[in-house]
N, C-alpha and C positions, 0 to 999 in steps of 0.2 A: 504494500500500500504506500501511497505517497507520504512524504514528510508532512508534518503539520503546517509548516510554512508554505509548502507547495500547494497543499489543499486550500489554505486560506486565500492564496493568490488566485487559484482557479475559481473559487466562489465569487470573489470580488470581480474577476474578469467577466464572468457570466452576468453578474448583477449590473455591471456598468455597460457592457456591450449591448444588452438586450432590454434595457429599461426604456420606458416611453414607447415611441414609435418603432424602436429597433426590433421589437418583438415580431413585427411583420416582415422582417427581412428574409431573403432567401437563405442566408446563413443560418438563421435560427430554425427555419422549417426543416433544413437538411440535418441539423445536428441535435436539435432539442425540440421537445414537444411544445406546441403553442400554449399560451396562457389559458385558452378556453378549455383545454383538456386537463388542467391541473386538478380540479375538484374530483372528477371521475377517477383519475389515477390515484388520488389520495384516499378516497372513501367509497368508491363504487364497488359493484359486485354483489350487493345484497347483504342483509344482516347476517352476522354481527359486524360487518365492515372489514376494513383492512388494518393490519397491525404493523407498526413501525418501531424498530429498535434504535435507540439513540446511540450514535457512534462517536460523534465529535461535537465539541462546543468551543466557542471562542468569544472572549469578552469584547465589549463595545469599543474600548480605546484602541485595541489592535485592529479591529475592523476599520475604524476611521483612518488609522495610520496606513493600512494597506490600500485603502481607497485613494488617499492622497498620493501615494507612490504610483498607483496605477495611472492617475491623471498626469503626474509629472513625467512619467516615461513616455507618454503619448502627446506631450506638448512640446513642440520644437523650441529650442532656444533657452530652456530652463537649465541653468548650470547645475551639474551634479546629478541630473536625472538618470543618465546612462550608468552611473556608478552605484546607484541604489541597489542594494543586494536583495531587498524584499524580505518578506516574513513578518512575524508579529513583533510589535514594539516590546522591548524588554525593559525591566526595571533597572534604574541606575542606582537606587538606594534601597537595599533589601529591608531597611528598618523604617522606611517611609510609610506612615499609617495611611496616607492617601492612596498608596499603591496596594497595600495589603489589608485595608480595613474590611471588616466583616460585611459592611453594607455594599461593598463592591463585588468581590467574589470570594468564596471559600470552598475548597482550598484555592489559594491565589494562582496556582499553576493553570487553572482553567481560564484565567484572564488572557493568557497568551496562546491559547489553542491547545487542545489536548484530546487524544483518543481516549474514550472512557469506558468502552464496552468490556474491557478486561477487569474493570474495577466495580462498575455498577451496571446492573441490568435494568434499564429504564425503557418502558414500552408505552407507546401511545396507540390508541385505536380510534379511527374515525369511521362512522357509519352514515352513509349518504341517505339511506332510507329513513332513519330516525333522527338524523342530525345529532347523534350522541357522540360525545368525545370522552374517552377514558384515558387517563394519564397516570402512570404509576411507577414506583420503584419496587422491584420484585426480588432482587438479590444485591447484596453488598459484599464485595470480595468473596463471591462464590457461596455466601450463606443466605438462605431464604428465611432466616429467623425473623427479620423485620420486613414487613411489607406495608407500603403506603400507596393509596390510590385515591384520586379525585375523579368524579364523574359529573358531567353536566352537558348542556347543549352547546352547539357551535353554529355559526352562520357565516355565509360567504356571499354577501350581496354582489350582484353583477359579476358572477364568476367568469363570464365570458371575456370580460375586459379588465377586471381588477384582480389583484393578487392577495388581498387582505382577508384572512379568516379570523374571526373573533369568537371568543368562547367565554363561558362563565360557569365554573364548577358550582354545583348545588349540594353535593354530599361527598363525604370522604369515608374511606375505610382504612383502619389501622389494625394490623395484626402482628402480634408477637408470638410466633410459633402457633401452637394450638392451645396456648394457655390463656391468652387474653386478646380481646378484640373490641373495637370501638368504631361506631359509625355515626359521627356527628353530622348534622345538617349545616350546610354552608349557605343555604338559601335565605338571603336577606330580603327576598321579595322583588328584587330588581337589580339593576346594574350598580346601585349605590355601594354594594360591598366591594366593588373593584374600581369604581369610577374615580377619575381624577377631578371631577367636579362635584360640588355638594348636591344633595337631593333637591328636587324641586319642592315648592310649597305643597304640592299635592302628594308628595311622598316619593318613594323610589321609582325609578323609570323601569318599566317591564323590559325584559331582555330583548324581545322582538322589536321594541321601539328604540332601544338604546343605540347610540352611534357607536360604530366600531372603535372610534378613537377614545371612547369612554370605558372600553373593556380591554382585558388582556387580548393580545392578538399576535398572529404570525403573518408576516408578509413573505409569501412563498416566492423563492427565487427560481426553483426548479422542482418539478415533480414528474417522475416517470415510473416505469414498472420496477425500478431497482432502488432509487434513492429519492429522498425528499430533502430539500434544503430551504431554510427559512431564516429570516431575521425577526427577532422578537421585539416587543414594545420597548424593552430595555436597551436595544441596539446590539445585543449579542447575536451571533449566528449559531445555528445547529444543523447537523446533518444526521438523518435517520436512514437506516437500511430497511427495505421491505422484508417482512417475515411471511413465509408461506403458511 
């Protein structure tokens, strides 16, 4: 498999080349599926939907840095552009709390791009018939002692032209072996549980009426029969592999 730096560069390359009107180019149709096919590739085929295993994640700062390098290398006359080696931005001070703070990434290695399937088994399921999304952690370092799953609805408005899939978990499942389990409700009655804006005077906004920008979302960069790549609301990117 490619190095993490090579993978990040490829993700940014696809994102930058085929954003906006570029999706209709001959290059995209020959090499990558069109945007209109993303939703079916992600969730079609009938209940219970399709499952995707998380393989790679990379934090926002490294994605931004890689995007800037991509633009520099393709802009004539910018000094130093040809000498940029690419890859994720690395910390200059390992003790810097802004770099390694818990509110950014934990563990911090994920901020710079990391294959994680050898450490954590995290799986998502999307079902186009019910528009149900399930996202869970099922193993940690090969042990299934602790399992954590959230389930809820998702929506993808104007999927033929847009890349944004929003979701809102309404319930969770926590299991510690066969000894203890807990299934709390996360349903606050609307998008207010996840919204960046306050509730309206009339109360929480129902999920079907909430704007995608008020909800957790993925902006999918690529979805085919093997991989799904998306950038989250936080600005980080992730790659999943299709599970049979």
